[in-house]
C-alpha positions, 0 to 999 in steps of 0.5 A: 243616738245609739243605745251606748250612748243612751245607757251611759247618759243613764248611768251618768244620770243615775250616778249624779242622783245617788250622790245627790241623794247621799249628799242630802243625808250629810249632817253638815253641822257634824261634818263641820265640827269633825273637820274643824277638830281634825285640822284644828280650826276654831270654826268653819266659816263656810263649806261648799260642796263642788264635786263628788264621785264614786270610789272604793274605800276599805275595799268598799264602794263609797261616794267621795265628796269634795268641799271647799272649806272657808276658815278664818285664821288670825295672824298678828303683826307688829307695826313693822309688819313682823309676825308676833307669835303667841306664848301658846304657839311658842310653847306648842311649836318652835317659832321660826327664826328671822330667816324662816320661810314664814317671815319671807312669806309675811314680808311678801305679803306686806310688800304686795299690801303696800303695793295695793295700798298705793294703787288706791 
């Protein structure tokens, strides 16, 4: 091996070790709470680290850590498969009309569920 390859391997190993050390110092409970509050989730079911890299943030070296976040999102449907919007939702947001994209997505999901049910 040439010195260039050895140096690159050594640098990559050092970077991975630094990311892992920083990752071990993260308060995951606090991070979950912050993300839940930031995005308006009641709770986060699961959070898995999957990548990290060195970057620059606010003109300072930083480590970017990417997480896969899993949340439970309850959606209510009537017996015909139409989304039932809560009063709270309707007060905060304007509920989409019957030609809205949400209804189309729900209809597609209902059709897919029906197809899956038929296959069982």
